[in-house]
N, CA and C of each residue as an Amber inpcrd file, in Angstrom:
protein
   735
  91.0000000   0.2490000  71.2780000  91.4680000   0.5350000  72.6450000
  90.8440000   1.8240000  73.1730000  90.4490000   2.7080000  72.2010000
  89.9010000   3.9840000  72.6310000  88.5400000   3.8650000  73.2530000
  87.8820000   2.7160000  73.1150000  86.5270000   2.5680000  73.6390000
  86.4880000   1.5660000  74.7870000  87.6190000   1.3910000  75.4910000
  87.6620000   0.4190000  76.5880000  86.9020000   0.9050000  77.7960000
  86.7530000   2.1970000  77.9400000  86.1130000   2.7400000  79.1140000
  84.8940000   3.5310000  78.6930000  83.8970000   3.5750000  79.5750000
  82.7300000   4.3770000  79.2860000  83.0800000   5.8450000  79.4060000
  82.3850000   6.6810000  78.6500000  82.6710000   8.1160000  78.6500000
  82.3730000   8.6970000  80.0230000  83.3280000   9.4320000  80.6380000
  83.1060000   9.9630000  81.9850000  81.9740000  10.9570000  82.0150000
  81.1720000  10.8970000  83.0680000  80.0870000  11.8670000  83.2300000
  80.6630000  13.2310000  83.5440000  79.9540000  14.2750000  83.0830000
  80.4770000  15.6300000  83.2220000  80.5890000  16.0600000  84.6670000
  79.8640000  15.4040000  85.5670000  79.9070000  15.8150000  86.9730000
  80.9200000  15.0150000  87.7860000  81.7220000  14.1810000  87.1350000
  82.6900000  13.3810000  87.8770000  83.9000000  14.2060000  88.2990000
  84.2740000  15.1910000  87.4700000  85.4620000  15.9820000  87.7470000
  85.1270000  17.4480000  87.6050000  85.5100000  18.2500000  88.5700000
  85.2700000  19.6810000  88.5160000  86.5160000  20.3730000  88.0000000
  86.3930000  21.1180000  86.9170000  87.5130000  21.8260000  86.3250000
  87.2380000  23.3190000  86.4030000  88.2110000  24.0780000  86.8760000
  88.1000000  25.5250000  86.9150000  88.8160000  26.1140000  85.7150000
  88.0860000  26.8770000  84.8980000  88.6610000  27.4880000  83.7230000
  88.8620000  28.9730000  83.9750000  89.9820000  29.5220000  83.4500000
  90.1910000  30.9640000  83.5140000  89.2210000  31.6890000  82.5930000
  88.8620000  31.0450000  81.5040000  87.8900000  31.5920000  80.5750000
  86.7240000  30.6170000  80.4900000  85.5710000  31.0280000  79.9310000
  84.4190000  30.1230000  79.8740000  84.7900000  28.8300000  79.1860000
  84.3730000  27.6700000  79.7460000  84.7330000  26.3750000  79.1620000
  84.1350000  26.1970000  77.7780000  84.8420000  25.4470000  76.9480000
  84.3360000  25.1520000  75.6270000  83.1610000  24.1960000  75.7360000
  82.1810000  24.2890000  74.8190000  81.0820000  23.3100000  74.8550000
  81.6120000  21.9250000  74.5790000  81.1120000  20.9400000  75.3120000
  81.5850000  19.5700000  75.1610000  81.1470000  19.0240000  73.8090000
  82.0380000  18.3170000  73.1410000  81.7360000  17.7150000  71.8620000
  80.9970000  16.4040000  72.0780000  80.1860000  16.0540000  71.1120000
  79.5390000  14.7500000  71.1670000  80.5680000  13.6810000  70.8750000
  80.2280000  12.4340000  71.1870000  81.1610000  11.3280000  70.9540000
  81.5100000  11.2320000  69.4820000  80.5320000  11.4580000  68.6000000
  80.8010000  11.3590000  67.1680000  81.7290000  12.4690000  66.7190000
  81.5510000  13.7000000  67.2610000  82.4110000  14.8150000  66.9010000
  83.8370000  14.5650000  67.3750000  84.0040000  14.0170000  68.5890000
  85.3300000  13.7450000  69.1020000  86.0240000  12.6600000  68.2930000
  85.2470000  11.6430000  67.8980000  85.8400000  10.5090000  67.2100000
  86.3990000  10.9270000  65.8580000  85.7660000  11.9130000  65.2000000
  86.1840000  12.3160000  63.8670000  86.9350000  13.6340000  63.8730000
  87.3600000  14.0760000  65.0550000  88.1100000  15.3230000  65.1280000
  89.5230000  15.1000000  64.5940000  89.9180000  15.7530000  63.4840000
  91.2580000  15.5260000  62.9170000  92.3180000  16.2540000  63.7040000
  93.5600000  15.7510000  63.6760000  94.6470000  16.4830000  64.3280000
  94.8230000  17.8430000  63.6800000  95.1620000  18.8820000  64.4510000
  95.3280000  20.2100000  63.8870000  96.5160000  20.2540000  62.9400000
  96.3940000  21.0230000  61.8790000  97.4810000  21.1230000  60.9080000
  98.4350000  22.2530000  61.2620000  97.9560000  23.2710000  62.0050000
  98.8160000  24.4160000  62.3160000  98.5330000  24.8570000  63.7430000
  99.1770000  24.2120000  64.7190000  98.7980000  24.4070000  66.1140000
  99.4000000  25.6280000  66.7710000 100.1990000  26.3870000  66.0560000
 100.9240000  27.4580000  66.6930000 100.1800000  28.7780000  66.5420000
 100.4220000  29.7680000  67.4140000  99.7770000  31.0680000  67.2740000
 100.1210000  31.6790000  65.9280000  99.1190000  32.2080000  65.2590000
  99.3020000  32.8120000  63.9490000  99.0340000  34.3050000  64.0260000
  99.4740000  35.0940000  63.0340000  99.1990000  36.5290000  63.0670000
  97.7180000  36.8440000  63.1680000  96.8520000  35.9680000  62.6050000
  95.4140000  36.2270000  62.6840000  94.8700000  36.0110000  64.0820000
  95.4560000  35.0460000  64.8240000  94.9500000  34.7420000  66.1590000
  95.6150000  35.5940000  67.2300000  96.7670000  36.1570000  66.9380000
  97.4950000  36.9690000  67.9050000  98.0110000  38.2160000  67.1980000
  97.3680000  39.3810000  67.3640000  97.7370000  40.5740000  66.6130000
  99.1980000  40.9430000  66.7700000  99.7770000  40.6770000  67.9360000
 101.1580000  41.0930000  68.1560000 102.1330000  40.3130000  67.2980000
 101.7010000  39.1310000  66.7790000 102.6120000  38.3280000  65.9770000
 102.7660000  38.8710000  64.5630000 101.8580000  39.7510000  64.1310000
 101.9400000  40.2800000  62.7880000 103.1690000  41.1460000  62.6070000
 103.7000000  41.6810000  63.7050000 104.8760000  42.5260000  63.6210000
 106.1520000  41.7900000  64.0090000 106.0570000  40.4610000  64.1550000
 107.2210000  39.6790000  64.5650000 108.2870000  39.7330000  63.4890000
 109.5400000  40.0000000  63.8460000 110.5960000  40.1000000  62.8510000
 110.9340000  38.7430000  62.2650000 111.2780000  38.7340000  60.9930000
 111.7160000  37.5000000  60.3480000 113.1530000  37.2140000  60.7380000
 113.5060000  35.9330000  60.7220000 114.8520000  35.5420000  61.1080000
 115.8270000  35.7920000  59.9730000 117.0620000  36.1540000  60.3110000
 118.1070000  36.2970000  59.3220000 118.7860000  34.9650000  59.0480000
 118.4490000  33.9440000  59.8460000 119.0060000  32.6160000  59.6510000
 118.2250000  31.8780000  58.5700000 118.7950000  30.7740000  58.1110000
 118.1020000  29.9440000  57.1430000 116.9880000  29.1650000  57.7880000
 116.1740000  28.5000000  56.9570000 115.0480000  27.7450000  57.4820000
 115.5020000  26.6120000  58.3890000 116.7470000  26.1150000  58.2120000
 117.2160000  25.0100000  59.0290000 117.3790000  25.4190000  60.4880000
 117.4720000  26.7280000  60.7710000 117.6170000  27.1880000  62.1430000
 116.2790000  27.2520000  62.8560000 115.1990000  27.1050000  62.1110000
 113.8700000  27.1980000  62.6990000 113.3440000  25.8150000  63.0760000
 112.6710000  25.7790000  64.2100000 112.0260000  24.5470000  64.6540000
 110.5630000  24.5530000  64.2320000 109.8890000  25.6710000  64.4700000
 108.4870000  25.8290000  64.1110000 108.3740000  26.5390000  62.7670000
 107.2840000  26.3080000  62.0820000 107.0780000  26.9090000  60.7610000
 106.4310000  28.2840000  60.9070000 107.1830000  29.2100000  61.5040000
 106.6740000  30.5580000  61.7430000 107.8620000  31.4690000  62.0290000
 107.6970000  32.7710000  61.8940000 108.8080000  33.6970000  62.1770000
 109.1940000  33.6700000  63.6480000 110.4420000  34.0340000  63.9210000
 110.8840000  34.1660000  65.3020000 110.0810000  35.2670000  65.9860000
 109.8580000  35.0700000  67.3000000 109.0820000  36.0460000  68.0600000
 109.5970000  36.1080000  69.4880000 109.7180000  37.3210000  70.0040000
 110.1840000  37.5240000  71.3730000 109.0160000  37.3280000  72.3310000
 109.0410000  36.2170000  73.0720000 107.9290000  35.9020000  73.9700000
 107.7600000  36.9560000  75.0570000 108.8280000  37.6880000  75.3670000
 108.7520000  38.7060000  76.4080000 107.8940000  39.8910000  76.0030000
 107.5170000  39.9590000  74.7320000 106.5850000  41.0010000  74.3020000
 105.1730000  40.7100000  74.7980000 104.8810000  39.4520000  75.0730000
 103.5520000  39.0580000  75.5410000 103.5240000  38.6500000  77.0070000
 104.6360000  38.0640000  77.4850000 104.6710000  37.5070000  78.8370000
 105.8760000  38.0150000  79.6130000 105.7060000  38.0850000  80.9180000
 106.8190000  38.3490000  81.8240000 107.2600000  37.0220000  82.4180000
 108.4870000  36.5980000  82.1120000 109.0010000  35.3340000  82.6320000
 109.5310000  35.5530000  84.0430000 109.1060000  34.6960000  84.9740000
 109.4430000  34.8770000  86.3830000 110.2020000  33.6710000  86.9310000
 109.9160000  33.2670000  88.1320000 110.7220000  32.2650000  88.8260000
 110.6120000  30.8860000  88.1720000 111.6350000  30.0850000  88.4180000
 111.6730000  28.7280000  87.8920000 110.7350000  27.8290000  88.6880000
 109.9830000  26.9980000  87.9690000 109.0640000  26.0540000  88.6050000
 109.5910000  24.6250000  88.5700000 110.3670000  24.3070000  87.5770000
 110.8940000  22.9500000  87.4470000 111.9070000  22.8790000  86.3330000
 112.6440000  21.7840000  86.3020000 113.6970000  21.6150000  85.3120000
 113.7330000  20.1520000  84.8810000 113.7770000  19.9310000  83.5710000
 113.8380000  18.5790000  83.0370000 115.0580000  18.3780000  82.1780000
 115.0540000  17.2730000  81.4430000 116.2110000  16.9200000  80.6280000
 116.4360000  17.9300000  79.5100000 115.3440000  18.4150000  78.9250000
 115.4850000  19.2900000  77.7670000 115.0650000  20.7290000  78.0300000
 114.2780000  20.9790000  79.0690000 113.7690000  22.3250000  79.2320000
 113.6070000  22.7630000  80.6700000 113.3800000  24.0530000  80.8180000
 113.1360000  24.6670000  82.1150000 111.7310000  25.2720000  82.1000000
 110.9500000  25.0130000  83.1310000 109.6030000  25.5510000  83.2300000
 109.5960000  26.7130000  84.2120000 109.0670000  27.8450000  83.7600000
 109.0190000  29.0470000  84.5880000 107.5890000  29.5670000  84.7060000
 107.3460000  30.2550000  85.7820000 106.1030000  31.0000000  85.9230000
 106.1380000  32.1670000  84.9520000 105.0410000  32.4110000  84.2490000
 104.9800000  33.5680000  83.3590000 103.6240000  34.2430000  83.4920000
 103.6110000  35.5560000  83.3090000 102.3960000  36.3510000  83.4460000
 102.0850000  37.0440000  82.1330000 100.8780000  36.8650000  81.6520000
 100.4530000  37.5240000  80.4200000 100.2780000  39.0170000  80.6920000
 100.9490000  39.8410000  79.9210000 100.9840000  41.2780000  80.2030000
  99.6290000  41.9460000  80.0310000  98.8460000  41.5080000  79.0770000
  97.5750000  42.1820000  78.7990000  96.4710000  41.8260000  79.7880000
  96.5310000  40.6170000  80.3690000  95.4510000  40.1690000  81.2570000
  95.8850000  39.9680000  82.6970000  97.1990000  39.7960000  82.9370000
  97.6780000  39.5060000  84.2810000  97.5280000  38.0560000  84.6740000
  97.0400000  37.2170000  83.7710000  96.8810000  35.7890000  84.0750000
  98.2310000  35.0930000  84.0880000  98.3460000  34.1130000  84.9530000
  99.6080000  33.4010000  85.1010000  99.5440000  32.0390000  84.4210000
 100.6550000  31.6820000  83.8070000 100.7800000  30.4100000  83.1110000
 102.1350000  29.7950000  83.4370000 102.3520000  28.5930000  82.9290000
 103.6540000  27.9440000  83.0220000 104.2740000  27.9480000  81.6400000
 105.5340000  28.3590000  81.5530000 106.2310000  28.4230000  80.2740000
 107.4000000  27.4440000  80.2790000 107.3280000  26.4460000  79.4190000
 108.4060000  25.4760000  79.2680000 109.3170000  25.9380000  78.1390000
 110.5590000  26.2750000  78.4540000 111.5160000  26.7720000  77.4650000
 112.5230000  25.6710000  77.1370000 112.6110000  25.3290000  75.8590000
 113.5020000  24.2700000  75.3970000 114.6320000  24.9050000  74.5930000
 115.8860000  24.8500000  75.0790000 117.0080000  25.4210000  74.3200000
 117.1900000  24.7010000  72.9820000 117.2910000  25.4660000  71.9170000
 117.4260000  24.8750000  70.5890000 118.7740000  24.1870000  70.3970000
 119.7680000  24.5710000  71.1920000 121.0760000  23.9330000  71.0690000
 121.0170000  22.4620000  71.4860000 119.9620000  22.0820000  72.2400000
 119.8130000  20.6910000  72.6430000 119.0580000  19.8720000  71.5980000
 118.4600000  20.5590000  70.6340000 117.6910000  19.8750000  69.5850000
 118.5900000  19.7130000  68.3640000 119.5080000  18.7780000  68.4470000
 120.5220000  18.6400000  67.4070000 120.1920000  17.5210000  66.4260000
 119.2360000  16.6870000  66.7670000 118.8640000  15.5860000  65.8960000
 117.4690000  15.8230000  65.3210000 117.2420000  15.2880000  64.1320000
 115.9410000  15.4510000  63.4890000 114.8300000  14.8380000  64.3390000
 115.1320000  13.7250000  64.9970000 114.1230000  13.0850000  65.8290000
 113.7300000  13.9810000  66.9990000 114.6930000  14.6720000  67.6010000
 114.3860000  15.5720000  68.7100000 113.5000000  16.7260000  68.2560000
 113.7780000  17.2570000  67.0800000 112.9520000  18.3340000  66.5290000
 111.5440000  17.8160000  66.2470000 111.4620000  16.6150000  65.6650000
 110.1530000  16.0210000  65.3790000 109.3780000  15.7630000  66.6580000
 110.0730000  15.3750000  67.7290000 109.4010000  15.1180000  69.0090000
 108.7810000  16.3950000  69.5700000 109.4970000  17.5260000  69.4520000
 108.9660000  18.7980000  69.9470000 107.7310000  19.2020000  69.1530000
 107.8080000  19.0790000  67.8400000 106.6550000  19.4340000  67.0050000
 105.4550000  18.5500000  67.3310000 105.7130000  17.2550000  67.5300000
 104.6160000  16.3400000  67.8360000 104.0140000  16.6500000  69.2060000
 104.8600000  16.9980000  70.1750000 104.3380000  17.3520000  71.4990000
 103.3940000  18.5510000  71.4110000 103.7560000  19.5440000  70.6080000
 102.8980000  20.7190000  70.4470000 101.5830000  20.3340000  69.7810000
 101.6540000  19.5180000  68.7420000 100.4410000  19.0500000  68.0770000
  99.5120000  18.3310000  69.0440000 100.0920000  17.4440000  69.8520000
  99.2840000  16.6480000  70.7700000  98.6930000  17.5230000  71.8710000
  99.4730000  18.4670000  72.3970000  98.9530000  19.3610000  73.4300000
  97.7480000  20.1410000  72.9300000  97.8350000  20.6470000  71.7010000
  96.6960000  21.3970000  71.1800000  95.5270000  20.4820000  70.8600000
  95.8380000  19.2940000  70.3630000  94.7940000  18.3330000  70.0130000
  93.9750000  17.9260000  71.2370000  94.6390000  17.8020000  72.3930000
  93.9600000  17.3590000  73.6150000  93.4500000  18.5120000  74.4700000
  93.7890000  19.7230000  74.1060000  93.4000000  20.8710000  74.9310000
  91.8820000  20.9530000  75.0360000  91.4010000  21.1600000  76.2480000
  89.9690000  21.2040000  76.4980000  89.4280000  19.9290000  77.1090000
  90.2560000  18.8780000  77.1640000  89.8300000  17.6290000  77.7770000
  90.0360000  17.6860000  79.2900000  89.1150000  17.1150000  80.0610000
  89.2730000  17.1320000  81.5210000  90.5510000  16.4200000  81.9610000
  91.1670000  16.9630000  83.0130000  92.3490000  16.3560000  83.6420000
  93.5680000  16.3230000  82.7360000  93.6000000  17.1680000  81.7090000
  94.7810000  17.3220000  80.8630000  95.1330000  18.8010000  80.8260000
  96.4050000  19.1100000  81.0160000  96.8300000  20.4990000  81.1160000
  96.4630000  21.2540000  79.8390000  95.9620000  22.4870000  80.0120000
  95.5520000  23.3110000  78.8710000  96.7730000  23.8950000  78.1570000
  96.7040000  23.9150000  76.8450000  97.7800000  24.4720000  76.0180000
  97.4040000  25.8840000  75.5890000  98.3280000  26.8360000  75.7920000
  98.0780000  28.2350000  75.4510000  98.6790000  28.6080000  74.1090000
  99.9380000  28.2490000  73.8640000 100.5660000  28.5910000  72.5960000
 102.0360000  28.2240000  72.5700000 102.6190000  28.2500000  71.3710000
 104.0390000  27.9460000  71.1810000 104.7120000  29.1030000  70.4640000
 105.9170000  29.4410000  70.9010000 106.6770000  30.5530000  70.3420000
 108.1310000  30.1210000  70.1780000 108.8020000  30.7380000  69.2220000
 110.2070000  30.4260000  68.9980000 111.0060000  31.7040000  68.8240000
 112.1350000  31.7970000  69.5220000 113.0740000  32.8860000  69.2890000
 114.4070000  32.2840000  68.8490000 115.4690000  33.0600000  68.8430000
 116.7310000  32.5680000  68.3190000 117.3460000  31.4790000  69.1860000
 117.0280000  31.4770000  70.4840000 117.6620000  30.5140000  71.3800000
 116.7520000  29.3790000  71.8340000 115.4350000  29.6140000  71.9170000
 114.5360000  28.6560000  72.5730000 113.2260000  28.4700000  71.8260000
 112.5980000  27.3310000  72.1160000 111.1940000  27.1110000  71.7890000
 110.4260000  27.1670000  73.1060000 109.3760000  27.9790000  73.1650000
 108.6220000  28.1840000  74.3980000 107.2150000  27.6090000  74.2560000
 106.8110000  26.7780000  75.2110000 105.4580000  26.2360000  75.2640000
 104.7530000  26.8300000  76.4780000 103.6910000  27.5750000  76.2490000
 102.9440000  28.2140000  77.3300000 101.7170000  27.3690000  77.6350000
 101.5860000  26.9740000  78.8960000 100.5140000  26.0620000  79.2950000
  99.8530000  26.5300000  80.5910000  98.7850000  25.8500000  80.9250000
  98.0630000  26.1200000  82.1670000  98.9920000  25.9700000  83.3740000
  98.8530000  26.8720000  84.3340000  99.6580000  26.8250000  85.5570000
  98.9670000  25.9660000  86.6050000  99.6730000  24.9670000  87.1120000
  99.1600000  24.0930000  88.1680000 100.0420000  24.2620000  89.3930000
  99.5250000  24.8910000  90.4290000 100.3260000  25.2590000  91.5970000
 100.3170000  24.2150000  92.7060000  99.6350000  23.0900000  92.4810000
  99.5470000  22.0890000  93.5320000 100.7160000  21.1260000  93.5950000
 101.6370000  21.2110000  92.6330000 102.7860000  20.3160000  92.6370000
 102.4770000  18.9610000  92.0310000 103.4690000  18.0890000  92.0590000
 103.3360000  16.7610000  91.4660000 102.5350000  15.8240000  92.3660000
 101.8290000  14.9100000  91.7260000 101.1100000  13.8770000  92.4740000
 102.0830000  13.0460000  93.2940000 103.2720000  12.7910000  92.7530000
 104.2700000  12.0060000  93.4790000 104.5880000  12.6490000  94.8300000
 104.8130000  13.9680000  94.8290000 105.1240000  14.6660000  96.0830000
 103.9330000  14.6480000  97.0290000 102.7220000  14.7310000  96.4950000
 101.5260000  14.6890000  97.3510000 101.3910000  13.3240000  97.9960000
 101.6620000  12.2580000  97.2320000 101.5940000  10.9030000  97.7810000
 102.6290000  10.7260000  98.8850000 103.8410000  11.2130000  98.6240000
 104.9180000  11.0780000  99.6130000 104.6000000  11.8320000 100.8910000
 104.0730000  13.0430000 100.7540000 103.7660000  13.8660000 101.9250000
 102.5810000  13.3160000 102.7070000 101.5790000  12.8090000 101.9960000
 100.3670000  12.3400000 102.6690000 100.5970000  11.0000000 103.3530000
 101.3290000  10.1270000 102.7040000 101.6520000   8.8470000 103.3180000
 100.6100000   7.7710000 103.1310000  99.3560000   8.0810000 103.3940000
  98.2990000   7.0850000 103.2450000  97.0200000   7.7530000 102.7520000
  96.2040000   6.9650000 102.0660000  94.9450000   7.4490000 101.5070000
  93.8070000   6.5360000 101.9530000  92.6620000   7.1100000 102.1360000
  91.4810000   6.2800000 102.3640000  91.1020000   5.6300000 101.0390000
  90.2660000   4.6220000 101.1120000  89.8640000   3.9290000  99.8860000
  89.1640000   4.8810000  98.9290000  88.3110000   5.7540000  99.4420000
  87.5840000   6.6890000  98.5790000  88.5250000   7.7180000  97.9600000
  89.5410000   8.1570000  98.7080000  90.5040000   9.1240000  98.1730000
  91.3330000   8.4940000  97.0550000  91.8040000   7.2700000  97.2980000
  92.5840000   6.5770000  96.2670000  91.7350000   6.3220000  95.0260000
  90.4620000   5.9720000  95.2230000  89.5690000   5.7090000  94.0890000
  89.3670000   6.9770000  93.2580000  89.2600000   8.1160000  93.9250000
  89.0850000   9.3810000  93.2160000  90.2890000   9.6940000  92.3400000
  91.4910000   9.4590000  92.8700000  92.7080000   9.7210000  92.1030000
  92.7970000   8.7850000  90.9060000  92.5490000   7.4990000  91.1290000
  92.6530000   6.5490000  90.0300000  91.5650000   6.7780000  88.9900000
  90.3980000   7.2480000  89.4250000  89.3380000   7.5520000  88.4640000
  89.7960000   8.6410000  87.5000000  90.4790000   9.6520000  88.0230000
  90.9580000  10.7310000  87.1710000  92.0690000  10.2580000  86.2350000
  92.9410000   9.3760000  86.7330000  94.0010000   8.8410000  85.8830000
  93.4050000   8.0220000  84.7340000  92.4280000   7.1960000  85.0550000
  91.7790000   6.3880000  84.0190000  91.0460000   7.2930000  83.0270000
  90.4570000   8.3840000  83.5170000  89.7990000   9.3270000  82.6160000
  90.7910000   9.9380000  81.6260000  92.0150000  10.1830000  82.0840000
  93.0510000  10.7020000  81.1870000  93.3850000   9.6710000  80.1150000
  93.5800000   8.4180000  80.5300000  93.8720000   7.3540000  79.5710000
  92.7450000   7.2370000  78.5540000  91.5140000   7.2630000  79.0390000
  90.3530000   7.1630000  78.1450000  90.3180000   8.3230000  77.1580000
  90.5060000   9.5500000  77.6490000  90.4590000  10.7260000  76.7710000
  91.5560000  10.6660000  75.7210000  92.7660000  10.3030000  76.1370000
  93.8820000  10.2240000  75.1910000  93.6140000   9.1880000  74.1080000
  93.1970000   7.9850000  74.5140000  92.9720000   6.9250000  73.5400000
  91.7760000   7.2390000  72.6590000  90.7640000   7.8710000  73.2360000
  89.5810000   8.2440000  72.4620000  89.9420000   9.2710000  71.4000000
  90.9320000  10.1300000  71.7100000  91.3790000  11.1580000  70.7660000
  92.5460000  10.6870000  69.9030000  92.8920000   9.4070000  70.0280000
  93.9210000   8.8440000  69.1620000  95.3370000   9.1150000  69.6060000
  95.5590000   9.2360000  70.9230000  96.8830000   9.5660000  71.4470000
  97.2820000   8.5510000  72.5140000  98.5570000   8.1480000  72.5160000
  99.1330000   7.3630000  73.6120000 100.1190000   8.2480000  74.3660000
  99.9460000   8.3720000  75.6780000 100.8450000   9.2070000  76.4770000
 102.2350000   8.5840000  76.5900000 102.3120000   7.3260000  76.9280000
 103.5410000   6.5140000  76.9740000 104.4950000   6.8790000  78.1150000
 104.0710000   7.7400000  79.0290000 104.9520000   8.0490000  80.1690000
 104.1070000   8.4030000  81.3840000 103.1040000   7.5860000  81.6520000
 102.2060000   7.8500000  82.7770000 102.8760000   7.4440000  84.0890000
 103.0610000   8.3910000  84.9650000 103.6400000   8.1490000  86.2850000
 103.2640000   9.3140000  87.1770000 103.3330000   9.1550000  88.4960000
 102.8950000  10.2240000  89.4110000 103.6140000  11.5480000  89.1760000
 104.8650000  11.5090000  88.7030000 105.6010000  12.7530000  88.4570000
 104.9950000  13.5640000  87.3110000 104.2350000  12.9090000  86.4260000
 103.6590000  13.5900000  85.2710000 102.1850000  13.9170000  85.4550000
 101.7220000  13.9040000  86.7040000 100.3940000  14.4030000  87.0410000
 100.5570000  15.5490000  88.0270000  99.9890000  16.6970000  87.7060000
 100.0690000  17.8720000  88.5680000  98.7270000  18.1220000  89.2260000
  98.7580000  18.7120000  90.4070000  97.5390000  19.1440000  91.0900000
  97.2250000  20.5680000  90.6530000  95.9800000  20.8280000  90.2900000
  95.6120000  22.1430000  89.7670000  95.8960000  23.2570000  90.7750000
  95.7390000  22.9550000  92.0650000  96.0190000  23.9340000  93.1190000
  96.3910000  23.1780000  94.3860000  96.5280000  23.8930000  95.4780000
  96.9940000  23.2630000  96.7250000  95.8600000  22.6840000  97.5710000
  94.6550000  22.7670000  97.0820000  93.5250000  22.2040000  97.8130000
  93.6760000  20.6830000  97.9010000  93.3410000  20.0710000  99.0410000
  93.4750000  18.6100000  99.1770000  92.6760000  17.8320000  98.1330000
  91.5920000  18.4240000  97.6360000  90.7610000  17.7520000  96.6410000
  90.9390000  18.3510000  95.2500000  92.0720000  18.9790000  95.0010000
  92.3360000  19.5990000  93.7010000  92.3420000  18.5470000  92.5890000
  91.8080000  18.8700000  91.4190000  91.8160000  17.9120000  90.3070000
  93.2180000  17.6880000  89.7610000  93.4220000  16.5130000  89.2010000
  94.7000000  16.1740000  88.5760000  94.7510000  16.7100000  87.1490000
  95.9650000  17.0420000  86.6960000  96.1820000  17.4450000  85.3120000
  97.3850000  16.6940000  84.7570000  97.1690000  15.8960000  83.7250000
  98.2730000  15.1740000  83.0860000  99.1340000  16.1560000  82.3030000
 100.4450000  15.9470000  82.3480000 101.3730000  16.8360000  81.6510000
 102.5060000  16.0220000  81.0540000 103.4640000  16.6980000  80.4440000
 104.6560000  16.1000000  79.8390000 104.2800000  15.0660000  78.7820000
 103.9240000  15.5660000  77.6060000 103.5580000  14.7070000  76.4840000
 104.7210000  14.5570000  75.5040000 105.9510000  14.7000000  76.0030000
 107.1220000  14.6250000  75.1430000 107.3450000  13.2650000  74.5110000
 106.8670000  12.1900000  75.1590000 107.0160000  10.8420000  74.6030000
 105.7370000  10.3390000  73.9340000 104.7290000  11.1730000  73.8770000
 103.4340000  10.7560000  73.3450000 103.4550000  10.6660000  71.8270000
 102.5680000   9.8260000  71.2980000 102.4540000   9.6590000  69.8510000
 100.9780000   9.5260000  69.4860000 100.6850000   9.8120000  68.2230000
  99.3580000   9.5260000  67.6940000  99.2730000   8.0440000  67.3640000
  98.1400000   7.4330000  67.6750000  97.9260000   6.0190000  67.3970000
  97.7260000   5.8390000  65.9010000  98.5060000   4.9450000  65.3000000
  98.3880000   4.6680000  63.8790000  97.4140000   3.5250000  63.6630000
  96.4220000   3.7730000  62.8330000  95.3780000   2.7870000  62.5950000
  95.9700000   1.5160000  61.9950000  95.5540000   0.3880000  62.5480000
  96.0130000  -0.8930000  62.0330000  97.2870000  -1.3970000  62.6620000
  97.9080000  -0.5910000  63.5390000  99.1410000  -1.0220000  64.1830000
  98.8400000  -1.4810000  65.6090000  99.3950000  -2.6180000  65.9810000
  99.2360000  -3.1070000  67.3450000 100.2120000  -2.3720000  68.2530000
  99.8390000  -2.2420000  69.5170000 100.7230000  -1.5820000  70.4610000
 100.4980000  -2.1330000  71.8510000 101.5000000  -1.9320000  72.6910000
 101.4390000  -2.3850000  74.0810000 101.5320000  -1.1700000  74.9750000
 100.6760000  -1.0910000  75.9720000 100.6710000   0.0430000  76.8900000
 101.2090000  -0.4120000  78.2360000 102.1760000   0.3090000  78.7400000
 102.7240000   0.0330000  80.0620000 102.3800000   1.1930000  80.9730000
 101.5350000   0.9590000  81.9550000 101.1200000   1.9950000  82.8860000
 101.9140000   1.8170000  84.1710000 102.7910000   2.7770000  84.4360000
 103.5790000   2.7230000  85.6650000 102.6830000   2.9930000  86.8530000
 102.6440000   2.0860000  87.7900000 101.6970000   2.1830000  88.8900000
 102.2620000   3.0170000  90.0240000 101.3480000   3.6760000  90.7230000
 101.7310000   4.4260000  91.9300000 101.3540000   3.5880000  93.1450000
 102.1700000   3.6450000  94.1580000 101.9010000   2.8850000  95.3690000
 101.1350000   3.7300000  96.3650000  99.9650000   3.2690000  96.7370000
  99.1550000   3.9820000  97.7070000  99.0480000   3.1180000  98.9630000
  99.1780000   3.7430000 100.1110000  98.9120000   3.0660000 101.3610000
  97.4900000   3.4120000 101.7680000  96.6200000   2.4220000 101.7380000
  95.1860000   2.6560000 101.9860000  94.8280000   2.1630000 103.3810000
  94.1340000   3.0240000 104.1280000  93.6850000   2.5860000 105.4420000
  92.1620000   2.6690000 105.5220000
């Protein structure tokens, strides 16, 4: 299923990176890229984490396999951007660089079942595994304190695709084709990297900025899974309604 679509040309989608873009991998390198074993910030990758205090709680109180860390030591948490079933997303600013990101905070009191904990860990793995792919939100890092698990990701200020569709009302054929091309590119990238999103809908696509031609970024990988070799699966793509003139 991962090879149903041809590989998108690099000039089909324009992506703006805060830092220099990573060199594109060849098809063979992408195909054999293993899932990361330790996707969270480590003391070696983040100097400030080396001084993170250890928890006085038992290991059962931890969600991530790392010491508790106060995210406010690195970021300033600001206004709320959105709210979901399990978490609240806020604007956050990195103190050392002034760059802005989106921080999804998941209260640990809501993670009472082993499956819920496993889902959070898998979401982090998948976000890091797909990071760097066009039209998929960039993953910055994961942190855990006594109350929350925090996922820091790329900030997309253009809002949801659903709201853009509702506000615009109608699209020209070329505009609709551009949007669907980006959605299909996301499906192709996910399947090529061995991931099923499983919750594709306009609410889970964000616009990178408020420009009318801003690129789409897929988000919310909470229901996503890695494709298991040899297992059959069915994909249900929730369609968006476009009025084309």
